[in-house]
C-alpha positions in Angstrom: 32.8 15.7 73.1 33.9 12.7 71.0 36.7 10.6 72.4 40.1 10.8 70.7 40.6 7.8 68.4 43.2 5.3 69.4 46.4 6.1 67.3 48.8 3.3 66.3 51.8 3.6 64.0 53.1 0.4 62.5 56.8 0.7 61.5 59.5 -1.5 60.0 61.6 -2.0 56.9 60.1 -2.5 53.5 59.4 -6.2 53.0 59.3 -6.9 56.7 55.5 -7.6 56.8 54.4 -4.1 57.9 51.6 -3.8 55.3 50.1 -7.2 56.4 50.2 -6.3 60.1 49.0 -2.8 59.5 46.0 -3.9 57.3 45.1 -6.6 59.9 44.9 -4.0 62.6 43.1 -1.7 60.2 40.3 -4.3 60.0 39.7 -4.2 63.7 36.4 -2.7 64.9 36.0 1.0 64.0 39.5 1.3 62.7 40.8 2.9 59.5 44.2 2.1 57.8 46.4 4.8 56.3 49.2 3.5 54.0 52.6 5.2 54.0 51.5 8.8 54.0 55.1 9.9 54.5 56.4 8.1 51.3 57.7 10.9 49.1 57.8 8.4 46.2 54.1 8.1 46.3 52.6 11.3 47.8 53.3 14.8 46.6 52.7 16.4 50.0 55.4 14.1 51.5 57.7 15.2 48.7 57.1 18.8 49.9 57.1 18.1 53.7 60.4 16.1 53.7 62.5 18.6 51.7 65.8 18.8 53.5 65.0 16.0 55.9 66.0 13.1 53.7 64.2 9.8 52.8 64.4 8.7 56.4 64.1 11.9 58.6 66.1 11.8 61.8 64.1 13.6 64.6 64.0 13.6 68.4 61.2 14.4 70.7 60.3 18.0 70.6 62.2 18.8 67.3 60.5 21.4 65.1 60.0 19.6 61.8 57.9 22.2 60.0 55.6 20.7 57.4 56.7 17.2 58.2 54.8 17.6 61.5 51.8 18.7 59.5 52.1 15.6 57.4 51.7 13.4 60.4 48.9 15.5 61.7 47.1 14.9 58.4 47.9 11.2 58.5 46.3 10.7 61.9 43.2 12.6 61.0 42.3 9.2 59.4 42.0 7.8 55.9 43.3 10.8 54.0 42.1 11.1 50.4 45.0 11.1 48.0 45.6 14.6 46.6 45.1 15.0 42.9 48.7 16.2 42.4 49.8 12.6 43.2 49.1 11.9 39.5 51.9 14.2 38.8 54.2 12.2 41.1 53.3 9.0 39.1 54.2 10.7 35.9 57.4 12.0 37.4 58.4 8.5 38.4 58.0 7.3 34.8 59.9 10.3 33.4 62.7 10.8 36.0 62.7 7.8 38.2 62.8 7.3 42.0 66.4 8.6 42.3 65.2 12.0 41.3 62.4 11.9 43.9 65.0 10.9 46.5 67.3 13.7 45.5 64.4 16.2 46.0 64.3 15.5 49.7 68.1 14.9 50.3 69.7 17.6 52.5 72.0 19.8 50.4 71.2 18.2 47.1 69.9 20.2 44.2 66.5 18.9 43.1 65.4 19.0 39.4 63.2 21.7 38.2 60.4 19.2 37.8 60.5 17.8 41.3 60.8 21.4 42.7 57.7 22.3 40.8 55.7 19.3 42.1 56.8 20.0 45.7 55.9 23.7 45.4 52.5 22.9 44.0 51.6 20.3 46.6 49.4 21.3 49.5 48.2 19.6 52.6 45.1 17.6 51.5 41.9 18.0 53.4 40.3 15.2 55.3 36.7 14.3 55.7 35.3 13.3 59.1 35.6 9.6 59.4 34.3 9.0 62.9 36.9 6.3 63.3 37.5 4.7 66.7 41.2 4.0 65.7 43.6 5.2 63.1 46.4 2.8 62.0 49.2 4.5 60.1 51.9 2.4 58.4 55.4 3.7 57.6 58.6 2.2 56.2 60.4 5.5 56.2 59.8 6.7 59.7 62.3 4.4 61.5 64.6 7.2 62.5 61.8 9.4 63.9 59.6 6.9 65.8 60.1 8.5 69.2 59.3 11.9 67.7 56.1 10.6 66.0 54.9 8.8 69.1 55.4 11.9 71.3 53.8 14.4 68.8 50.8 12.1 68.0 50.5 10.4 71.3 50.5 7.2 69.3 51.2 3.6 70.2 54.1 2.2 68.3 54.3 -1.3 66.8 57.7 -2.2 65.3 57.6 -5.2 62.9 60.9 -7.1 62.7 61.7 -10.0 60.3 64.7 -12.3 59.9 67.3 -10.0 58.2 68.1 -12.6 55.6 64.4 -12.7 54.7 64.4 -9.0 54.2 67.6 -9.0 52.2 66.4 -11.8 49.9 63.1 -10.1 49.4 64.7 -6.7 48.6 66.9 -8.5 46.1 63.9 -10.2 44.5 62.0 -6.9 44.3 64.9 -4.9 43.1 65.0 -2.7 46.2 68.7 -1.8 45.9 68.4 2.0 46.7 65.7 3.2 49.0 67.2 6.6 49.8 70.4 7.8 51.3 71.2 7.5 55.0 72.6 10.9 56.0 76.3 10.7 57.0 75.8 12.3 60.4 73.1 9.8 61.2 75.2 6.8 60.2 78.2 8.2 62.1 76.2 8.7 65.3 74.8 5.1 65.4 77.9 3.4 64.0 80.1 5.0 66.6 78.0 3.4 69.3 78.1 0.1 67.6 81.9 0.3 66.9 81.7 -0.1 63.1 82.6 2.1 60.1 79.8 4.4 59.1 80.1 3.6 55.3 78.5 1.1 53.1 80.8 -1.6 51.6 82.1 -1.1 48.1 81.3 -4.7 47.1 78.3 -6.3 45.5 74.7 -5.1 45.5 73.9 -7.8 48.0 76.6 -6.6 50.4 75.3 -3.0 50.2 71.7 -4.2 50.7 72.8 -6.2 53.8 74.5 -3.0 55.2 71.3 -1.0 54.9 69.1 -3.7 56.3 71.6 -4.3 59.2 71.7 -0.5 59.9 67.9 0.1 60.0 67.1 -3.1 61.9 69.7 -2.3 64.5 68.2 1.2 64.9 64.8 -0.3 65.4 66.1 -2.7 68.0 67.7 0.2 69.8 64.5 2.2 69.8 62.6 -0.8 71.2 65.0 -1.2 74.1 64.9 2.5 74.9 61.1 2.6 74.9 59.5 -0.3 76.9 56.0 0.9 75.9 56.7 0.3 72.2 55.6 -3.0 71.0 58.0 -5.2 69.0 56.6 -8.1 67.0 58.3 -10.8 64.9 56.8 -11.3 61.5 58.3 -14.8 61.4 56.6 -15.7 64.7 53.3 -14.1 63.7 53.3 -16.4 60.6 53.3 -19.5 62.8 50.0 -18.6 64.3 48.7 -15.5 62.4 45.1 -15.2 63.8 46.0 -15.7 67.4 49.2 -13.6 67.1 47.5 -10.7 65.4 44.5 -10.8 67.8 46.9 -10.6 70.8 48.7 -7.7 69.1 45.4 -5.9 68.5 44.5 -6.3 72.2 47.9 -4.9 73.3 47.2 -1.9 71.1 43.8 -1.3 72.7 42.0 -2.4 69.5 38.8 -4.5 69.3 39.3 -7.7 67.3 36.5 -8.4 64.8 35.2 -11.0 62.4 36.3 -8.7 59.6 39.9 -8.7 60.9 39.9 -12.5 61.3 38.5 -12.9 57.8 41.2 -10.7 56.4 44.0 -12.7 58.1 42.5 -16.0 57.0 42.0 -14.9 53.4 45.5 -13.6 53.1 46.9 -17.1 53.8 47.2 -18.0 50.1 49.8 -17.7 47.4 50.6 -14.1 46.4 53.3 -12.1 44.7 55.0 -8.7 44.6 53.3 -6.1 46.7 50.1 -7.9 47.7 49.7 -9.3 51.2 48.7 -12.8 50.2 51.3 -15.4 51.3 51.3 -18.9 52.6 52.2 -17.9 56.1 53.8 -21.2 57.2 56.4 -20.8 54.4 57.6 -17.3 55.3 60.0 -17.8 58.2 62.5 -19.7 56.1 62.0 -18.2 52.7 65.6 -16.9 52.7 66.8 -20.5 52.5 65.1 -20.9 49.1 66.0 -17.4 47.8 69.7 -17.2 48.7 72.6 -19.5 47.8 75.1 -20.6 50.5 77.7 -18.1 49.2 75.1 -15.3 49.3 74.2 -16.2 52.9 77.9 -16.1 53.8 78.4 -12.7 52.1 75.3 -11.2 53.7 76.3 -12.5 57.2 79.8 -11.1 56.9 78.2 -7.6 56.5 75.4 -8.2 59.0 77.7 -9.6 61.6 79.1 -6.1 62.3 75.7 -4.8 63.4 74.0 -5.6 66.7 71.1 -7.3 64.9 73.4 -9.4 62.9 75.4 -10.6 65.9 72.2 -11.9 67.4 71.3 -13.8 64.2 74.7 -15.3 63.4 74.4 -18.5 65.5 70.8 -19.2 64.3 71.9 -18.9 60.7 74.7 -21.4 61.2 
């Protein structure tokens, strides 16, 4: 009987460096990399599986999540082929936009006829046998379900964190102002523990972005503290010594570092833009200082300061 492949889920916020870390681990010996199978904006089956769960499903160990569970089973079968219906999702994005896709998975919301039709037509894609020694699955929408994913899939969890002002400035640059609603009961549960109001500010786009970043990053910090076997890594620290840092991370995950992985990390250390993973790594830890004005930093920190993660960063920023 073949041994079960090593399973690793790489999680974090969008623009926190998760793709770079996930792809580096995906280049280790015998590994395959699976990119955001749970992203309902990209995958029709995710649009179906997340109906009623929201953009960021909130699940605890042992919860029955219906087809969302099947979605993660599919992901960890390794290198899933994209279903043909995904072409419909792309056309839907151009016709109705991402807000319509988000509405389609929001609890209690009435989805459009078009998104309901796509979700109804989507089916769990079939996987071919990969013979992989490891499967690396990357998610930026699974932050509220990491304990559930780890328990169901018996997966090792890597949480990639980045300086919150780097994430905020990158979201602003990329136009990531609305990535899906945080359910009210979820916000209320966490914010009650943190002693803050569970509502986003009514101010500028930057302030609302800072609120969302502060919320999700604080959730991830809380999850790491509650699960000592989860691995937390700093994107900013990895950028200071990328080859050594990612090699050590691979070893902690039980993955075999390879020449291919080293070549990937080395080749990615060059100028890049948008969604690609090419960046001058030494420049990344302090990118927010170039992207944000002093007044924007002050505004973002006023919002972040209410969150646990923001309180930790306040002195470093000043």
